[in-house]
C-alpha positions, 0 to 999 in steps of 0.5 A: 731467596724464599722471601724474594720468591714469595714477593715475586709470586705475590706480585704476579698474583696482583698482576693477574688480579688487576688483569681480571678486574680490567676484563670484568670492567670491560664486560660490565661496560658491554653488558650495560650498553646491551641493557640500554640497547634492549631498553631502547628496543622495548620502547620502540616496540611499545610505540609500535603497539600504540600506533597499531592500537590507534589504527584498530580503534579508527577502523572500528569507529569507521565500521560503526559509522558505516553500520549506522548509515546502513541502518538509516538507509534500510529504514528509509527503504521500509518507509518507501515500501509502506507508502507504496502499499498505502498508494496501492490501497487507495487506487483499489478503493478508487477503482471500486468506486468507479465500478460502482458508478458504472453499475449505477449508470448501467442500471439507469440505462436498462430502466430507460430502455424498458421505458422506450420498449413500453412506448413502442408497444403503446405506439402499436396500439395507437396505430389501430386507433386512427382517430387519435393516431396522429396526436398520440404519435406526436406526443410519443415523438416528443417523448422520444426526443427527450429520451434521446437528449437524456441519452446524449447527456448520459454518454457525455457524463460517461465520457467524462468518467472515462477521462477521469479514469485515464487521468488516474491511470496516468498518475499511477504510471508516473508513480510506478516510474518513480518507484522504479527509479528509486529502486534502481538508485537503491540497487546502485547504493547496495552495490556500492555498499557491497564494494565497501564491505568487501574492502573492509573484509580485506582489511580484516583479513590483513589484520588477522594475518598480522595478528597471527604473525605477532602472536609468537612474540607477544601474547598481548595481541590475541583477541583483537578484532579488526572489523566488527561483523555487523556490517556484513550481516547488514549487507546480507539483509539489504540484498534480499530487501532490494530483491523483494521490493523489485519483485513487488514492483515488477510482479506484485501489487504494482504490476497488477494495478499497472496491467489493469490500467494499461489498456489505454496507453496509446490513445486517450480519447474516450471513444477508443477507450469505450471500444476497448473495454467490454464493460463500457461497451455494454453501457453505451449500446443504443436503445434499440439493442437494449430493446431487443435484449429486454424483449427476450425477457418473460415474466411469471404469472401472478401467483408465481411472482408473489411466491418469488417476492415472498422468498426474495423481496429484492428480486421484485425490486431488481425487476422494478428498477432494472440491473442487479439487486444491489443497484436496485436497492441503491436506487430505492435508497436514493428515491427514499432519501431524496430531498433530505439535506446532506444526503448523497447515496452513491454506494453502500460504503462511504455514503453511510459512514456518518449515519445520516443516510440511515437516519434519513431512511428510517425517518421516512417510516419512523419520524417520531423516533428520529429528529432529523432536523437536529442531526449533523454529519460531524456527530457520527456517534449520535446519528448511528445510535439513533438509527440503530435504536429506532430499527431495534425498537421495531425488531430489526437487529443491528448487524453493524458495530458502532465502534467499527464504523467509527474507525473508518470512513469506508465501512464494509459495503456488504454489511451495510447492504445487508442491514439496509435490505433488512429495513427494506424487507420489514417496511416494503414486503 
């Protein structure tokens, strides 16, 4: 009985062991399935991460391309600004030359009117001498006709100069309109770029939200930058640049040039331009009006005149040629260099840049120091060196620098005039 009961217990234990083994095998199968499922999910998550990283790379490359485009556009805008400044400088220099020419013509006109006044005084004296009155009156009439013909030619030349000034004004207005149109195009481009940058900022904010939501699941998402900040900084630089360019065009140098030339927009005829410009109106007055003006001048007596000439020799030169001291000195230079080849003295700047004018002026007093027939305008260094050495040999110290004169074709007119006035004072006073 005891053995039967023992066998029954062993049999029961075997059944229990088999049941536990079956249960454990079922659990092992379930655990293996869960492990396979977890591995599949891990692969899916890795594939998703790869896709997101590829998208981030594409967005970054797109932002870098946009940055390069913005940089090139900013460079082009800066080049346009530099070209505009160069054009403004050229216009200023052209206006300066035109004003210089007007001053010269005004001096010629005053000199002619002084001659007319002398003729009228001569006519009054001839009226007292009845025997020679008719013959001398005919001579004076003939001379007056010549002066009137010269005056008409001067008016025609002045009208031509005004027409040239009008052409320059029209060209400046066309350039101004072109610059304004380019400014409008660049402003449109800037607005478009601002819209694109705002869209990129939206994409960046979405990327930041995704990065915050995924940071709880995996620490590997931290530190990913969706959009670089360089285009935003570039956009903040473009807006002030466009505003600055617009301000310069509307209120700066371009507006200054436009206001100086805007007086002749409605009618381009020379006569109307002369009526509107006070400086030109003073030039085209009749000889009678200049005669009445010059009749009001009175000159000092002999002793006071000599004392003034010793203190300021250019004052006597201005009385001789009429006009300002600068124009009188320029007329004196033109008279002294008359007949010399390759010399055209019209101002105190570009006419003296190659040094030939200095050589011609000094050659009239010091022919042994300057071999003028051997000089050419292309050899600026030799011309300037010979002229300055010749002047320094007689005690005239050079106030001009050869190196500075070699760098430009338009030297400072005040420095040139000061040096020429020293030559005049040494030889003529």
